[in-house]
N, CA, C, O and the ligand as a Tripos MOL2 file, in Angstrom:
@<TRIPOS>MOLECULE
protein
  261   259    66     0     0
PROTEIN
NO_CHARGES

@<TRIPOS>ATOM
      1 N         117.1450  134.7060  113.0770 N.3       1 MET1
      2 CA        115.6730  134.8490  113.1540 C.3       1 MET1
      3 C         115.0020  134.0430  112.0430 C.2       1 MET1
      4 O         114.1040  133.2330  112.2720 O.2       1 MET1
      5 N         115.4850  134.3080  110.8340 N.am      2 LEU2
      6 CA        114.9100  133.6080  109.6770 C.3       2 LEU2
      7 C         115.2620  132.1140  109.7340 C.2       2 LEU2
      8 O         114.4600  131.2440  109.3950 O.2       2 LEU2
      9 N         116.5090  131.8590  110.1820 N.am      3 ALA3
     10 CA        116.9750  130.4700  110.2400 C.3       3 ALA3
     11 C         116.1670  129.6860  111.2740 C.2       3 ALA3
     12 O         115.8010  128.5340  111.0390 O.2       3 ALA3
     13 N         115.8880  130.3200  112.4260 N.am      4 ALA4
     14 CA        115.1370  129.6520  113.4820 C.3       4 ALA4
     15 C         113.7110  129.3360  113.0120 C.2       4 ALA4
     16 O         113.1720  128.2640  113.2870 O.2       4 ALA4
     17 N         113.1260  130.2860  112.3070 N.am      5 ALA5
     18 CA        111.7590  130.1030  111.8200 C.3       5 ALA5
     19 C         111.6960  128.9500  110.8250 C.2       5 ALA5
     20 O         110.7760  128.1330  110.8630 O.2       5 ALA5
     21 N         112.6800  128.8930  109.9380 N.am      6 SER6
     22 CA        112.6660  127.8310  108.9290 C.3       6 SER6
     23 C         112.9690  126.4800  109.5940 C.2       6 SER6
     24 O         112.5080  125.4390  109.1270 O.2       6 SER6
     25 N         113.7440  126.5020  110.6850 N.am      7 ASP7
     26 CA        114.0530  125.2700  111.4110 C.3       7 ASP7
     27 C         112.7770  124.6940  112.0250 C.2       7 ASP7
     28 O         112.5350  123.4890  111.9560 O.2       7 ASP7
     29 N         111.9730  125.5550  112.6170 N.am      8 VAL8
     30 CA        110.7060  125.1290  113.2070 C.3       8 VAL8
     31 C         109.7620  124.6130  112.1150 C.2       8 VAL8
     32 O         109.0780  123.6050  112.2890 O.2       8 VAL8
     33 N         109.7440  125.3240  110.9950 N.am      9 ALA9
     34 CA        108.8920  124.9210  109.8760 C.3       9 ALA9
     35 C         109.3200  123.5480  109.3670 C.2       9 ALA9
     36 O         108.4840  122.7130  109.0200 O.2       9 ALA9
     37 N         110.6360  123.3280  109.3270 N.am     10 LEU10
     38 CA        111.1700  122.0580  108.8500 C.3      10 LEU10
     39 C         110.7650  120.9320  109.8020 C.2      10 LEU10
     40 O         110.3320  119.8620  109.3740 O.2      10 LEU10
     41 N         110.9150  121.1960  111.1010 N.am     11 ARG11
     42 CA        110.5480  120.1860  112.0970 C.3      11 ARG11
     43 C         109.0470  119.9030  112.0220 C.2      11 ARG11
     44 O         108.6090  118.7570  112.1280 O.2      11 ARG11
     45 N         108.2750  120.9690  111.8370 N.am     12 GLY12
     46 CA        106.8270  120.8180  111.7310 C.3      12 GLY12
     47 C         106.4390  119.9760  110.5380 C.2      12 GLY12
     48 O         105.5080  119.1730  110.6130 O.2      12 GLY12
     49 N         107.1480  120.1540  109.4360 N.am     13 SER13
     50 CA        106.8180  119.4010  108.2380 C.3      13 SER13
     51 C         107.2230  117.9380  108.3820 C.2      13 SER13
     52 O         106.5870  117.0550  107.8060 O.2      13 SER13
     53 N         108.2940  117.6760  109.1590 N.am     14 TRP14
     54 CA        108.6860  116.2840  109.3990 C.3      14 TRP14
     55 C         107.6200  115.5650  110.2230 C.2      14 TRP14
     56 O         107.3260  114.3880  110.0120 O.2      14 TRP14
     57 N         107.0510  116.3170  111.1710 N.am     15 MET15
     58 CA        105.9780  115.7480  111.9900 C.3      15 MET15
     59 C         104.7930  115.3490  111.1230 C.2      15 MET15
     60 O         104.0510  114.4220  111.4470 O.2      15 MET15
     61 N         104.6310  116.0600  110.0250 N.am     16 ARG16
     62 CA        103.4670  115.8230  109.1740 C.3      16 ARG16
     63 C         103.7260  114.8140  108.0650 C.2      16 ARG16
     64 O         102.8410  114.4870  107.2750 O.2      16 ARG16
     65 N         104.9690  114.3290  108.0270 N.am     17 LEU17
     66 CA        105.2840  113.3090  107.0330 C.3      17 LEU17
     67 C         104.8300  111.9570  107.5700 C.2      17 LEU17
     68 O         105.3050  111.5170  108.6180 O.2      17 LEU17
     69 N         103.9200  111.2950  106.8690 N.am     18 LYS18
     70 CA        103.3540  110.0530  107.3700 C.3      18 LYS18
     71 C         103.4290  108.9540  106.3380 C.2      18 LYS18
     72 O         103.7190  109.1950  105.1660 O.2      18 LYS18
     73 N         103.1590  107.7280  106.7950 N.am     19 ALA19
     74 CA        103.0530  106.5970  105.8800 C.3      19 ALA19
     75 C         101.5730  106.2460  105.7450 C.2      19 ALA19
     76 O         100.8320  106.2250  106.7270 O.2      19 ALA19
     77 N         101.1710  105.9770  104.5410 N.am     20 CYS20
     78 CA         99.7690  105.6440  104.2620 C.3      20 CYS20
     79 C          99.3620  104.3910  105.0300 C.2      20 CYS20
     80 O         100.1340  103.4360  105.1130 O.2      20 CYS20
     81 N          98.1590  104.3900  105.5890 N.am     21 ARG21
     82 CA         97.7080  103.2510  106.4020 C.3      21 ARG21
     83 C          97.0480  102.1570  105.5600 C.2      21 ARG21
     84 O          96.5790  101.1510  106.0910 O.2      21 ARG21
     85 N          97.0190  102.3610  104.2770 N.am     22 ASN22
     86 CA         96.4900  101.3240  103.3950 C.3      22 ASN22
     87 C          97.6100  100.3080  103.1660 C.2      22 ASN22
     88 O          98.5900  100.6310  102.4950 O.2      22 ASN22
     89 N          97.4910   99.0580  103.7190 N.am     23 PRO23
     90 CA         98.5940   98.0920  103.7400 C.3      23 PRO23
     91 C          99.3770   97.9320  102.4320 C.2      23 PRO23
     92 O         100.6050   98.0110  102.4760 O.2      23 PRO23
     93 N          98.7530   97.7150  101.2840 N.am     24 PRO24
     94 CA         99.5760   97.5080  100.0800 C.3      24 PRO24
     95 C         100.2310   98.7890   99.5770 C.2      24 PRO24
     96 O         101.1000   98.7360   98.7080 O.2      24 PRO24
     97 N          99.8310   99.9230  100.1050 N.am     25 CYS25
     98 CA        100.3380  101.2000   99.6110 C.3      25 CYS25
     99 C         101.5680  101.6520  100.3970 C.2      25 CYS25
    100 O         102.6720  101.6820   99.8540 O.2      25 CYS25
    101 N         101.3860  102.0010  101.6670 N.am     26 HIS26
    102 CA        102.4710  102.4650  102.5410 C.3      26 HIS26
    103 C         103.2800  103.5960  101.9380 C.2      26 HIS26
    104 O         104.4790  103.7120  102.1900 O.2      26 HIS26
    105 N         102.6520  104.3980  101.1710 N.am     27 LEU27
    106 CA        103.3140  105.5340  100.5440 C.3      27 LEU27
    107 C         103.5220  106.6350  101.5720 C.2      27 LEU27
    108 O         102.6470  106.9070  102.3930 O.2      27 LEU27
    109 N         104.6890  107.2620  101.5170 N.am     28 GLY28
    110 CA        104.9070  108.4120  102.3890 C.3      28 GLY28
    111 C         104.1460  109.5950  101.8330 C.2      28 GLY28
    112 O         104.1610  109.8360  100.6260 O.2      28 GLY28
    113 N         103.4890  110.3240  102.6920 N.am     29 PHE29
    114 CA        102.7490  111.4880  102.2070 C.3      29 PHE29
    115 C         102.8070  112.6100  103.2180 C.2      29 PHE29
    116 O         103.0950  112.4030  104.3970 O.2      29 PHE29
    117 N         102.5330  113.7690  102.7420 N.am     30 TYR30
    118 CA        102.5730  114.9490  103.5890 C.3      30 TYR30
    119 C         101.1550  115.2990  104.0410 C.2      30 TYR30
    120 O         100.2850  115.6080  103.2270 O.2      30 TYR30
    121 N         100.9450  115.2430  105.3500 N.am     31 ASP31
    122 CA         99.6250  115.4980  105.9150 C.3      31 ASP31
    123 C          99.3000  116.9890  105.8580 C.2      31 ASP31
    124 O          99.9340  117.7920  106.5430 O.2      31 ASP31
    125 N          98.3390  117.3450  105.0640 N.am     32 ARG32
    126 CA         97.9800  118.7500  104.9070 C.3      32 ARG32
    127 C          96.7600  119.1440  105.7460 C.2      32 ARG32
    128 O          96.3390  120.3000  105.7150 O.2      32 ARG32
    129 N          96.1980  118.2040  106.4850 N.am     33 THR33
    130 CA         95.0280  118.5440  107.2880 C.3      33 THR33
    131 C          95.4520  119.4120  108.4730 C.2      33 THR33
    132 O          96.5780  119.3000  108.9570 O.2      33 THR33
    133 N          94.5690  120.2560  108.9260 N.am     34 ARG34
    134 CA         94.8990  121.2140  109.9790 C.3      34 ARG34
    135 C          95.2610  120.5170  111.2880 C.2      34 ARG34
    136 O          96.1800  120.9490  111.9830 O.2      34 ARG34
    137 N          94.5460  119.4430  111.6310 N.am     35 ASN35
    138 CA         94.8410  118.7430  112.8940 C.3      35 ASN35
    139 C          95.6740  117.4810  112.6610 C.2      35 ASN35
    140 O          95.7100  116.5880  113.5080 O.2      35 ASN35
    141 N          96.3350  117.4150  111.5180 N.am     36 SER36
    142 CA         97.1870  116.2860  111.1130 C.3      36 SER36
    143 C          96.5310  114.9390  111.4180 C.2      36 SER36
    144 O          97.1200  114.0930  112.0920 O.2      36 SER36
    145 N          95.3190  114.7470  110.9210 N.am     37 SER37
    146 CA         94.5640  113.5310  111.1730 C.3      37 SER37
    147 C          94.4940  112.6390  109.9420 C.2      37 SER37
    148 O          93.8160  111.6120  109.9620 O.2      37 SER37
    149 N          95.1790  113.0130  108.8770 N.am     38 ALA38
    150 CA         95.1220  112.2170  107.6510 C.3      38 ALA38
    151 C          95.7790  110.8620  107.8790 C.2      38 ALA38
    152 O          96.8280  110.7760  108.5180 O.2      38 ALA38
    153 N          95.1610  109.8030  107.3570 N.am     39 ALA39
    154 CA         95.6970  108.4650  107.5340 C.3      39 ALA39
    155 C          96.1590  107.8610  106.2120 C.2      39 ALA39
    156 O          96.9240  106.8970  106.2020 O.2      39 ALA39
    157 N          95.7030  108.4190  105.1110 N.am     40 TYR40
    158 CA         96.0160  107.8520  103.7930 C.3      40 TYR40
    159 C          96.6270  108.9070  102.8830 C.2      40 TYR40
    160 O          96.3910  110.1040  103.0480 O.2      40 TYR40
    161 N          97.4210  108.4380  101.9150 N.am     41 CYS41
    162 CA         98.0640  109.3560  100.9870 C.3      41 CYS41
    163 C          97.0010  110.0880  100.1900 C.2      41 CYS41
    164 O          97.1930  111.2390   99.7990 O.2      41 CYS41
    165 N          95.8720  109.4170   99.9470 N.am     42 SER42
    166 CA         94.7680  110.0630   99.2380 C.3      42 SER42
    167 C          93.4490  109.5290   99.7650 C.2      42 SER42
    168 O          93.1810  108.3360   99.6210 O.2      42 SER42
    169 N          92.6240  110.3540  100.3620 N.am     43 PRO43
    170 CA         91.3430  109.8600  100.8960 C.3      43 PRO43
    171 C          90.4540  109.2920   99.8040 C.2      43 PRO43
    172 O          89.6400  108.4050  100.0630 O.2      43 PRO43
    173 N          90.6040  109.7950   98.5890 N.am     44 ASN44
    174 CA         89.7710  109.3220   97.4830 C.3      44 ASN44
    175 C          90.2330  107.9810   96.9450 C.2      44 ASN44
    176 O          89.4410  107.2240   96.3840 O.2      44 ASN44
    177 N          91.5300  107.6820   97.1180 N.am     45 ARG45
    178 CA         92.0420  106.4250   96.5940 C.3      45 ARG45
    179 C          92.1820  105.4190   97.7240 C.2      45 ARG45
    180 O          91.3960  104.4760   97.8080 O.2      45 ARG45
    181 N          93.1720  105.6020   98.5990 N.am     46 CYS46
    182 CA         93.4460  104.6400   99.6560 C.3      46 CYS46
    183 C          92.3580  104.6730  100.7330 C.2      46 CYS46
    184 O          91.9510  103.6200  101.2240 O.2      46 CYS46
    185 N          91.8910  105.8380  101.0970 N.am     47 GLY47
    186 CA         90.8240  105.9420  102.0920 C.3      47 GLY47
    187 C          89.5940  105.1770  101.6590 C.2      47 GLY47
    188 O          88.9930  104.4410  102.4410 O.2      47 GLY47
    189 N          89.2240  105.3600  100.3910 N.am     48 ALA48
    190 CA         88.0480  104.6840   99.8400 C.3      48 ALA48
    191 C          88.2930  103.1850   99.7350 C.2      48 ALA48
    192 O          87.3850  102.3810   99.9470 O.2      48 ALA48
    193 N          89.5500  102.8090   99.3980 N.am     49 GLN49
    194 CA         89.8990  101.4010   99.2630 C.3      49 GLN49
    195 C          89.7540  100.6810  100.5980 C.2      49 GLN49
    196 O          89.1820   99.5930  100.6610 O.2      49 GLN49
    197 N          90.2650  101.2790  101.6530 N.am     50 VAL50
    198 CA         90.1980  100.6780  102.9890 C.3      50 VAL50
    199 C          88.7500  100.6100  103.4640 C.2      50 VAL50
    200 O          88.3350   99.6150  104.0580 O.2      50 VAL50
    201 N          87.9850  101.6630  103.2050 N.am     51 ALA51
    202 CA         86.5750  101.6800  103.6040 C.3      51 ALA51
    203 C          85.8110  100.5920  102.8780 C.2      51 ALA51
    204 O          84.9430   99.9430  103.4610 O.2      51 ALA51
    205 N          86.1320  100.3870  101.5940 N.am     52 MET52
    206 CA         85.4560   99.3590  100.8030 C.3      52 MET52
    207 C          85.8250   97.9730  101.3010 C.2      52 MET52
    208 O          84.9750   97.0850  101.3640 O.2      52 MET52
    209 N          87.1090   97.7810  101.6600 N.am     53 ARG53
    210 CA         87.5680   96.4810  102.1580 C.3      53 ARG53
    211 C          86.8730   96.1560  103.4840 C.2      53 ARG53
    212 O          86.4410   95.0230  103.7020 O.2      53 ARG53
    213 N          86.7700   97.1460  104.3600 N.am     54 ALA54
    214 CA         86.1190   96.9460  105.6570 C.3      54 ALA54
    215 C          84.6410   96.6280  105.4540 C.2      54 ALA54
    216 O          84.0720   95.7870  106.1500 O.2      54 ALA54
    217 N          84.0390   97.3070  104.5000 N.am     55 TYR55
    218 CA         82.6240   97.0960  104.1960 C.3      55 TYR55
    219 C          82.4030   95.6840  103.6830 C.2      55 TYR55
    220 O          81.4620   95.0080  104.0990 O.2      55 TYR55
    221 N          83.2870   95.2250  102.7580 N.am     56 ARG56
    222 CA         83.1610   93.8930  102.1670 C.3      56 ARG56
    223 C          83.3440   92.8080  103.2120 C.2      56 ARG56
    224 O          82.5780   91.8450  103.2400 O.2      56 ARG56
    225 N          84.3620   92.9460  104.0860 N.am     57 SER57
    226 CA         84.6270   91.9070  105.0830 C.3      57 SER57
    227 C          83.4960   91.8610  106.1010 C.2      57 SER57
    228 O          83.1500   90.7950  106.6090 O.2      57 SER57
    229 N          82.9240   93.0200  106.3940 N.am     58 ARG58
    230 CA         81.7990   93.0750  107.3150 C.3      58 ARG58
    231 C          80.5900   92.3700  106.7000 C.2      58 ARG58
    232 O          79.8810   91.6160  107.3660 O.2      58 ARG58
    233 N          80.3810   92.6320  105.4290 N.am     59 LYS59
    234 CA         79.2550   92.0460  104.7130 C.3      59 LYS59
    235 C          79.4290   90.5200  104.5920 C.2      59 LYS59
    236 O          78.4730   89.7630  104.7620 O.2      59 LYS59
    237 N          80.6680   90.0800  104.2940 N.am     60 ALA60
    238 CA         80.9530   88.6600  104.1440 C.3      60 ALA60
    239 C          80.7020   87.9350  105.4620 C.2      60 ALA60
    240 O          80.1960   86.8130  105.4730 O.2      60 ALA60
    241 N          81.0510   88.5680  106.5550 N.am     61 LYS61
    242 CA         80.8500   87.9770  107.8750 C.3      61 LYS61
    243 C          79.3580   87.8310  108.1590 C.2      61 LYS61
    244 O          78.9090   86.8180  108.6970 O.2      61 LYS61
    245 N          78.6140   88.8420  107.7960 N.am     62 GLU62
    246 CA         77.1620   88.8090  108.0230 C.3      62 GLU62
    247 C          76.5010   87.7150  107.1930 C.2      62 GLU62
    248 O          75.6020   87.0170  107.6610 O.2      62 GLU62
    249 N          76.9680   87.5790  105.9450 N.am     63 GLU63
    250 CA         76.3830   86.5850  105.0460 C.3      63 GLU63
    251 C          76.8530   85.1780  105.3910 C.2      63 GLU63
    252 O          76.1660   84.2090  105.0670 O.2      63 GLU63
    253 N          78.0100   85.0400  106.0430 N.am     64 GLY64
    254 CA         78.5770   83.7520  106.3820 C.3      64 GLY64
    255 C          77.9710   83.1290  107.6270 C.2      64 GLY64
    256 O          78.3810   82.0380  108.0230 O.2      64 GLY64
    257 N          77.0410   83.7660  108.2350 N.am     65 ARG65
    258 CA         76.4120   83.2470  109.4410 C.3      65 ARG65
    259 C          75.6270   81.9660  109.2010 C.2      65 ARG65
    260 O          75.0430   81.4160  110.1340 O.2      65 ARG65
    261 ZN         98.0360  105.2240   99.9650 Zn       66 ZN66
@<TRIPOS>BOND
     1     1     2 1
     2     2     3 1
     3     3     4 2
     4     3     5 am
     5     5     6 1
     6     6     7 1
     7     7     8 2
     8     7     9 am
     9     9    10 1
    10    10    11 1
    11    11    12 2
    12    11    13 am
    13    13    14 1
    14    14    15 1
    15    15    16 2
    16    15    17 am
    17    17    18 1
    18    18    19 1
    19    19    20 2
    20    19    21 am
    21    21    22 1
    22    22    23 1
    23    23    24 2
    24    23    25 am
    25    25    26 1
    26    26    27 1
    27    27    28 2
    28    27    29 am
    29    29    30 1
    30    30    31 1
    31    31    32 2
    32    31    33 am
    33    33    34 1
    34    34    35 1
    35    35    36 2
    36    35    37 am
    37    37    38 1
    38    38    39 1
    39    39    40 2
    40    39    41 am
    41    41    42 1
    42    42    43 1
    43    43    44 2
    44    43    45 am
    45    45    46 1
    46    46    47 1
    47    47    48 2
    48    47    49 am
    49    49    50 1
    50    50    51 1
    51    51    52 2
    52    51    53 am
    53    53    54 1
    54    54    55 1
    55    55    56 2
    56    55    57 am
    57    57    58 1
    58    58    59 1
    59    59    60 2
    60    59    61 am
    61    61    62 1
    62    62    63 1
    63    63    64 2
    64    63    65 am
    65    65    66 1
    66    66    67 1
    67    67    68 2
    68    67    69 am
    69    69    70 1
    70    70    71 1
    71    71    72 2
    72    71    73 am
    73    73    74 1
    74    74    75 1
    75    75    76 2
    76    75    77 am
    77    77    78 1
    78    78    79 1
    79    79    80 2
    80    79    81 am
    81    81    82 1
    82    82    83 1
    83    83    84 2
    84    83    85 am
    85    85    86 1
    86    86    87 1
    87    87    88 2
    88    87    89 am
    89    89    90 1
    90    90    91 1
    91    91    92 2
    92    91    93 am
    93    93    94 1
    94    94    95 1
    95    95    96 2
    96    95    97 am
    97    97    98 1
    98    98    99 1
    99    99   100 2
   100    99   101 am
   101   101   102 1
   102   102   103 1
   103   103   104 2
   104   103   105 am
   105   105   106 1
   106   106   107 1
   107   107   108 2
   108   107   109 am
   109   109   110 1
   110   110   111 1
   111   111   112 2
   112   111   113 am
   113   113   114 1
   114   114   115 1
   115   115   116 2
   116   115   117 am
   117   117   118 1
   118   118   119 1
   119   119   120 2
   120   119   121 am
   121   121   122 1
   122   122   123 1
   123   123   124 2
   124   123   125 am
   125   125   126 1
   126   126   127 1
   127   127   128 2
   128   127   129 am
   129   129   130 1
   130   130   131 1
   131   131   132 2
   132   131   133 am
   133   133   134 1
   134   134   135 1
   135   135   136 2
   136   135   137 am
   137   137   138 1
   138   138   139 1
   139   139   140 2
   140   139   141 am
   141   141   142 1
   142   142   143 1
   143   143   144 2
   144   143   145 am
   145   145   146 1
   146   146   147 1
   147   147   148 2
   148   147   149 am
   149   149   150 1
   150   150   151 1
   151   151   152 2
   152   151   153 am
   153   153   154 1
   154   154   155 1
   155   155   156 2
   156   155   157 am
   157   157   158 1
   158   158   159 1
   159   159   160 2
   160   159   161 am
   161   161   162 1
   162   162   163 1
   163   163   164 2
   164   163   165 am
   165   165   166 1
   166   166   167 1
   167   167   168 2
   168   167   169 am
   169   169   170 1
   170   170   171 1
   171   171   172 2
   172   171   173 am
   173   173   174 1
   174   174   175 1
   175   175   176 2
   176   175   177 am
   177   177   178 1
   178   178   179 1
   179   179   180 2
   180   179   181 am
   181   181   182 1
   182   182   183 1
   183   183   184 2
   184   183   185 am
   185   185   186 1
   186   186   187 1
   187   187   188 2
   188   187   189 am
   189   189   190 1
   190   190   191 1
   191   191   192 2
   192   191   193 am
   193   193   194 1
   194   194   195 1
   195   195   196 2
   196   195   197 am
   197   197   198 1
   198   198   199 1
   199   199   200 2
   200   199   201 am
   201   201   202 1
   202   202   203 1
   203   203   204 2
   204   203   205 am
   205   205   206 1
   206   206   207 1
   207   207   208 2
   208   207   209 am
   209   209   210 1
   210   210   211 1
   211   211   212 2
   212   211   213 am
   213   213   214 1
   214   214   215 1
   215   215   216 2
   216   215   217 am
   217   217   218 1
   218   218   219 1
   219   219   220 2
   220   219   221 am
   221   221   222 1
   222   222   223 1
   223   223   224 2
   224   223   225 am
   225   225   226 1
   226   226   227 1
   227   227   228 2
   228   227   229 am
   229   229   230 1
   230   230   231 1
   231   231   232 2
   232   231   233 am
   233   233   234 1
   234   234   235 1
   235   235   236 2
   236   235   237 am
   237   237   238 1
   238   238   239 1
   239   239   240 2
   240   239   241 am
   241   241   242 1
   242   242   243 1
   243   243   244 2
   244   243   245 am
   245   245   246 1
   246   246   247 1
   247   247   248 2
   248   247   249 am
   249   249   250 1
   250   250   251 1
   251   251   252 2
   252   251   253 am
   253   253   254 1
   254   254   255 1
   255   255   256 2
   256   255   257 am
   257   257   258 1
   258   258   259 1
   259   259   260 2
@<TRIPOS>SUBSTRUCTURE
     1 MET1         2 RESIDUE 1 A MET
     2 LEU2         6 RESIDUE 1 A LEU
     3 ALA3        10 RESIDUE 1 A ALA
     4 ALA4        14 RESIDUE 1 A ALA
     5 ALA5        18 RESIDUE 1 A ALA
     6 SER6        22 RESIDUE 1 A SER
     7 ASP7        26 RESIDUE 1 A ASP
     8 VAL8        30 RESIDUE 1 A VAL
     9 ALA9        34 RESIDUE 1 A ALA
    10 LEU10       38 RESIDUE 1 A LEU
    11 ARG11       42 RESIDUE 1 A ARG
    12 GLY12       46 RESIDUE 1 A GLY
    13 SER13       50 RESIDUE 1 A SER
    14 TRP14       54 RESIDUE 1 A TRP
    15 MET15       58 RESIDUE 1 A MET
    16 ARG16       62 RESIDUE 1 A ARG
    17 LEU17       66 RESIDUE 1 A LEU
    18 LYS18       70 RESIDUE 1 A LYS
    19 ALA19       74 RESIDUE 1 A ALA
    20 CYS20       78 RESIDUE 1 A CYS
    21 ARG21       82 RESIDUE 1 A ARG
    22 ASN22       86 RESIDUE 1 A ASN
    23 PRO23       90 RESIDUE 1 A PRO
    24 PRO24       94 RESIDUE 1 A PRO
    25 CYS25       98 RESIDUE 1 A CYS
    26 HIS26      102 RESIDUE 1 A HIS
    27 LEU27      106 RESIDUE 1 A LEU
    28 GLY28      110 RESIDUE 1 A GLY
    29 PHE29      114 RESIDUE 1 A PHE
    30 TYR30      118 RESIDUE 1 A TYR
    31 ASP31      122 RESIDUE 1 A ASP
    32 ARG32      126 RESIDUE 1 A ARG
    33 THR33      130 RESIDUE 1 A THR
    34 ARG34      134 RESIDUE 1 A ARG
    35 ASN35      138 RESIDUE 1 A ASN
    36 SER36      142 RESIDUE 1 A SER
    37 SER37      146 RESIDUE 1 A SER
    38 ALA38      150 RESIDUE 1 A ALA
    39 ALA39      154 RESIDUE 1 A ALA
    40 TYR40      158 RESIDUE 1 A TYR
    41 CYS41      162 RESIDUE 1 A CYS
    42 SER42      166 RESIDUE 1 A SER
    43 PRO43      170 RESIDUE 1 A PRO
    44 ASN44      174 RESIDUE 1 A ASN
    45 ARG45      178 RESIDUE 1 A ARG
    46 CYS46      182 RESIDUE 1 A CYS
    47 GLY47      186 RESIDUE 1 A GLY
    48 ALA48      190 RESIDUE 1 A ALA
    49 GLN49      194 RESIDUE 1 A GLN
    50 VAL50      198 RESIDUE 1 A VAL
    51 ALA51      202 RESIDUE 1 A ALA
    52 MET52      206 RESIDUE 1 A MET
    53 ARG53      210 RESIDUE 1 A ARG
    54 ALA54      214 RESIDUE 1 A ALA
    55 TYR55      218 RESIDUE 1 A TYR
    56 ARG56      222 RESIDUE 1 A ARG
    57 SER57      226 RESIDUE 1 A SER
    58 ARG58      230 RESIDUE 1 A ARG
    59 LYS59      234 RESIDUE 1 A LYS
    60 ALA60      238 RESIDUE 1 A ALA
    61 LYS61      242 RESIDUE 1 A LYS
    62 GLU62      246 RESIDUE 1 A GLU
    63 GLU63      250 RESIDUE 1 A GLU
    64 GLY64      254 RESIDUE 1 A GLY
    65 ARG65      258 RESIDUE 1 A ARG
    66 ZN66       261 GROUP 0 **** ****
């Protein structure tokens, strides 16, 4: 009973193990969000970095017209 429960918990935690979507980072991280929607190891670090990069490239494109 206990073994089966921990087996499911283990499998569940593997499902939540992800790689950061910030290209230079690619750090493995454990997704703690309820719907496992996390994309970055840290939304404050990598999430913000990717958002800033997207913002800059968008701005550069607009100015390059
Ligand atoms: Zn990261």
